[in-house]
C-alpha positions in Angstrom: 7.2 2.9 -26.8 10.6 1.2 -26.6 13.1 2.0 -29.3 15.4 -0.7 -30.7 18.5 0.7 -29.1 17.0 0.2 -25.6 15.1 -3.0 -26.5 17.8 -5.2 -27.9 20.1 -5.8 -24.9 17.4 -6.0 -22.2 16.5 -9.7 -22.6 19.9 -11.2 -22.4 21.0 -8.9 -19.6 17.9 -9.7 -17.5 18.0 -13.5 -18.1 21.7 -13.7 -17.3 21.1 -11.8 -14.1 18.1 -13.9 -13.2 20.0 -17.1 -13.7 22.6 -15.9 -11.2 20.5 -14.0 -8.7 16.9 -15.4 -8.5 15.6 -16.3 -5.1 14.9 -19.9 -4.3 11.1 -20.0 -3.9 9.0 -23.1 -3.5 6.7 -22.4 -6.5 9.7 -22.2 -8.8 10.6 -25.9 -8.5 7.8 -27.0 -10.8 5.9 -26.1 -14.0 2.7 -27.3 -12.5 0.1 -24.7 -13.3 -1.8 -25.4 -10.1 1.2 -24.6 -7.9 2.0 -21.5 -10.0 -1.6 -20.3 -9.9 -1.9 -20.8 -6.1 1.4 -18.8 -5.6 0.3 -16.0 -7.8 -3.0 -15.6 -6.1 -1.4 -15.6 -2.7 1.2 -13.1 -3.8 -1.4 -10.5 -4.7 -1.1 -7.7 -2.1 1.1 -10.0 0.1 4.9 -10.1 0.7 6.8 -13.2 -0.4 8.1 -13.9 3.1 4.5 -14.0 4.4 3.3 -16.2 1.6 5.9 -19.1 1.8 4.5 -20.8 4.9 0.9 -20.4 3.7 1.9 -21.9 0.3 3.4 -25.0 1.9 0.4 -25.5 4.3 -2.1 -24.9 1.5 -0.4 -27.4 -0.9 0.0 -30.0 1.8 -3.7 -29.8 2.6 -5.0 -29.4 -1.0 -2.3 -30.7 -3.4 -4.5 -30.7 -6.5 -7.1 -28.6 -8.2 -9.6 -31.4 -7.5 -8.9 -31.2 -3.8 -9.4 -27.5 -3.8 -12.7 -27.8 -5.7 -14.0 -30.2 -3.1 -12.8 -28.3 0.0 -15.4 -26.9 2.4 -15.5 -23.2 2.9 -14.6 -23.2 6.6 -11.6 -25.3 5.8 -10.5 -23.0 3.0 -10.9 -19.9 5.2 -8.9 -21.5 8.0 -6.1 -22.3 5.6 -6.2 -18.7 4.4 -6.5 -17.2 7.9 -4.2 -14.2 8.2 -3.4 -13.7 4.5 -6.3 -11.3 4.1 -8.2 -10.4 1.0 -10.4 -13.5 1.5 -12.2 -13.0 -1.8 -9.1 -14.4 -3.4 -9.6 -17.9 -1.9 -13.4 -17.8 -2.6 -12.6 -17.1 -6.2 -10.0 -19.9 -6.2 -12.6 -22.4 -5.2 -14.9 -21.2 -7.9 -12.1 -21.4 -10.5 -11.1 -24.9 -9.3 -14.7 -26.0 -9.8 -14.7 -24.6 -13.3 -11.4 -26.3 -14.2 -12.9 -29.6 -13.0 -16.2 -29.2 -14.8 -15.3 -27.4 -18.0 -11.7 -28.3 -18.6 -11.6 -31.9 -17.3 -9.4 -31.0 -14.4 -6.6 -29.6 -16.5 -5.8 -25.9 -16.5 -6.2 -24.2 -19.9 -2.9 -23.1 -21.4 -4.1 -20.0 -23.4 -4.3 -16.7 -21.5 -7.7 -15.8 -22.9 -9.1 -19.1 -21.5 -7.4 -18.6 -18.1 -9.0 -15.1 -17.9 -12.4 -16.8 -17.9 -11.7 -18.3 -14.5 -12.9 -16.3 -11.5 -10.1 -14.2 -9.8 -7.8 -14.4 -12.8 -7.0 -11.2 -14.5 -4.6 -10.3 -17.3 -1.5 -10.4 -15.1 -2.2 -13.8 -13.5 -3.3 -15.3 -16.8 0.0 -14.1 -18.4 2.0 -15.5 -15.5 0.5 -18.9 -15.6 0.5 -19.1 -19.4 4.1 -18.1 -19.7 5.7 -19.9 -16.7 3.6 -23.1 -16.8 3.0 -23.4 -20.6 5.7 -21.4 -22.2 3.4 -19.0 -23.9 4.9 -15.7 -25.3 2.7 -13.3 -23.3 3.6 -10.6 -20.8 2.6 -10.3 -17.2 2.7 -6.8 -15.8 2.3 -6.2 -12.1 3.3 -3.2 -9.9 7.0 -4.4 -9.9 7.1 -4.5 -13.7 5.4 -1.1 -14.1 7.9 0.4 -11.7 10.9 -1.1 -13.6 9.6 0.0 -17.0 8.7 3.5 -15.8 12.2 4.0 -14.5 13.8 2.4 -17.5 11.9 4.7 -19.8 12.0 7.7 -17.4 8.2 7.9 -18.0 6.2 10.9 -16.6 2.9 9.0 -17.2 0.6 8.0 -14.4 1.0 4.2 -14.2 -2.4 3.8 -12.4 -4.2 5.1 -15.5 -5.7 2.2 -17.5 -4.5 3.6 -20.9 -1.0 4.0 -19.6 -0.9 0.5 -18.1 -2.1 -0.8 -21.5 0.9 1.0 -23.2 3.3 -0.5 -20.7 1.8 -4.0 -21.2 2.3 -3.6 -24.9 5.9 -2.5 -24.3 6.5 -5.5 -22.1 5.0 -7.8 -24.8 7.6 -6.6 -27.2 10.3 -7.8 -24.8 9.1 -11.3 -24.0 11.4 -13.8 -25.9 9.9 -16.9 -27.5 12.4 -19.3 -25.9 12.2 -18.4 -22.2 9.0 -16.3 -21.7 8.3 -17.5 -18.2 11.9 -16.9 -17.0 11.9 -13.5 -18.6 8.6 -12.4 -17.0 9.9 -13.7 -13.6 13.2 -11.8 -14.1 11.3 -8.5 -14.6 9.2 -9.1 -11.5 12.3 -10.2 -9.5 14.1 -7.1 -10.5 11.3 -5.0 -9.2 11.0 -7.1 -6.0 14.7 -7.1 -4.9 16.6 -4.3 -6.8 14.3 -1.7 -8.3 12.6 -1.1 -5.0 9.6 1.1 -4.4 9.2 4.3 -2.4 12.3 6.1 -3.6 14.8 3.3 -2.8 16.1 1.6 -5.9 19.4 -0.2 -5.6 20.7 1.1 -8.9 24.3 -0.1 -8.5 23.0 -3.7 -8.3 20.8 -3.4 -11.4 21.8 -5.3 -14.5 20.0 -2.6 -16.6 21.7 0.4 -14.9 23.6 1.5 -18.0 20.3 1.5 -20.0 18.1 3.1 -17.4 17.0 6.6 -18.5 15.5 7.3 -15.1 18.9 6.6 -13.4 20.7 8.8 -16.0 18.3 11.7 -15.4 18.4 11.3 -11.6 14.6 10.8 -11.5 14.4 7.0 -10.8 13.6 7.5 -7.0 10.6 9.6 -7.9 9.2 7.2 -10.4 6.7 5.8 -11.2 4.2 8.6 -11.2 0.9 7.6 -9.5 -2.3 9.5 -8.9 -2.9 10.1 -5.2 -5.1 7.5 -3.4 -8.5 8.5 -2.1 -8.6 8.9 1.6 -9.9 5.8 3.5 -13.2 6.0 5.4 -13.0 5.4 9.1 -15.5 3.1 10.8 -15.8 2.9 14.6 -16.6 -0.5 16.0 -17.1 -2.0 19.5 -15.9 -5.6 19.8 -17.5 -7.8 22.5 -15.2 -10.6 23.8 -17.8 -12.6 25.7 -16.2 -15.4 27.7 -17.9 -18.1 29.7 -17.2 -21.8 30.6 -18.7 -22.6 27.2 -16.0 -20.7 25.4 -16.1 -17.4 23.5 -19.0 -16.0 21.6 -18.6 -15.8 17.8 -20.8 -15.0 14.8 -20.5 -15.4 11.1 -20.2 -12.4 8.9 -22.6 -11.9 6.0 -21.9 -13.9 2.8 -21.3 -10.7 0.8 -19.0 -7.7 1.4 -15.9 -7.3 3.4 -14.5 -10.5 5.1 -17.6 -12.4 3.7 -18.4 -15.6 5.5 -15.7 -15.4 8.1 -16.2 -15.7 11.8 -15.8 -12.7 14.2 -16.5 -11.7 17.7 -19.8 -9.9 18.0 -19.5 -6.2 17.1 -21.6 -3.1 17.6 -21.4 0.1 15.5 -19.6 3.1 17.1 -17.6 3.3 20.2 -19.9 2.7 23.2 -19.5 2.9 27.0 -19.2 -0.3 29.1 -22.8 0.0 30.5 -24.2 0.0 26.9 -22.1 -3.1 26.1 -23.5 -4.8 29.2 -27.0 -3.8 28.1 -26.5 -5.5 24.8 -25.4 -8.7 26.4 -28.6 -8.8 28.5 -30.7 -8.4 25.3 -28.9 -11.6 24.1 -30.0 -13.4 27.3 -26.5 -13.3 28.8 -25.8 -12.2 32.4 -22.6 -10.1 32.5 -20.5 -10.8 35.6 -17.9 -8.2 34.6 -17.3 -5.9 31.7 -13.8 -4.4 31.4 -12.0 -2.4 28.7 -9.9 -4.8 26.6 -7.9 -2.2 24.7 -8.1 -0.5 21.3 -7.1 -1.8 17.9 -7.0 -0.5 14.3 -7.1 -2.4 11.0 -6.5 -0.9 7.6 -8.3 -2.3 4.5 -7.8 -0.9 1.0 -10.5 1.7 1.2 -11.5 1.6 4.9 -10.1 1.7 8.4 -11.7 0.0 11.4 -11.0 1.7 14.7 -12.1 -0.8 17.4 -12.8 -0.6 21.1 -12.8 -3.9 22.8 -14.5 -5.1 26.0 -13.8 -8.3 27.8 -17.1 -9.6 29.3 -17.3 -12.5 31.6 -20.8 -13.9 31.4 -23.0 -16.7 32.7 -23.7 -19.0 29.7 -27.2 -19.0 28.4 -29.3 -22.1 27.7 -30.1 -20.6 24.3 -28.5 -17.9 22.2 -30.1 -15.6 19.5 -29.8 -16.9 16.0 -26.3 -16.3 14.5 -24.4 -16.5 17.8 -22.6 -19.5 19.1 -20.0 -20.5 21.6 -16.5 -21.6 20.4 -13.9 -23.2 22.5 -10.3 -21.9 22.3 -9.3 -25.1 20.5 -12.1 -24.5 17.9 -10.8 -21.0 17.4 -7.3 -22.5 16.6 -8.4 -25.3 14.4 -11.9 -24.6 12.9 -13.1 -21.0 13.0 -11.3 -18.6 10.7 -11.2 -15.3 12.5 -9.7 -12.6 10.2 -6.4 -10.9 11.1 -8.4 -7.6 11.7 -9.1 -9.1 15.1 -5.6 -10.5 15.9 -5.1 -8.1 18.9 -8.3 -9.4 20.5 -7.6 -13.1 19.5 -4.2 -12.8 21.2 -5.9 -11.4 24.3 -8.4 -14.3 24.4 -5.5 -16.8 24.1 -4.0 -15.3 27.3 -7.4 -15.3 29.0 -8.0 -19.0 28.3 -4.4 -20.0 29.1 -4.4 -18.2 32.5 -4.6 -20.6 35.5 
């Protein structure tokens, strides 16, 4: 896929550029596979700037794989709160337990062994194996696919599994034996800060600009080719923010599916009028003193959108609540209950309610 004329200069050009231009990132100051793994999982679907404070907080709370394996689910979810894609942290705990039980607390160094751990695919296995253990294996993410597609001026759809397999094989040819981790990071770094997505490459800053066939052909901004995404389904939801002297009403989501095991404010399907919201509160044994519109919010998941209508309901506390519902104080919301970012609009509103004199 790569001819020798294009292949030979890439490694030295990229490594020289990386040595000069790489960003200072907290996971780059160590070859500890645990730190590298945590960073790679956090960086999936998440911007570097957003990950950095979470990385520091997570490592301070759980500095070792053993600490992660022993952590309670609510604590983990609270540490992850706001990062989204919570299945990542659930799989991290499962993987940590496997590392402790099957590998004596030490991460395996071979990519094929790393791939046996929950939540670790080919890319993450290649990243940990090459950066932490110096293994000569590629790691191909969206940044690398974009760089290679432009470099090769490829018209192929990079979302097709067979095409990604070809690009991974091409990347494997490039990885040098002496600095595999640095080279893999240099390719990812190039895609992250120079060979930018959405038609905006900074070609004049690129160390590979003289080799780039996409730049020469004027097609780089249109690459890579991707199949159009399927339209997201829209789900209407009514969010009930029930406030009393006991706190705010919360409930735990099911253990499977979207946002599994997290806490949320009680929701009803559809967008309902305030009198129906008040009726629902009465079925829970709550006496609504007032029910007022709390605004609308939208949250976008990968394949779904939530369109949410909120009601702020001031209620008289009940001596008993239906199973699954409980009162949480505002301090417990801050420190204990992990409420997903999908509800951040309503959480911010509750903060104002509880802080009002």
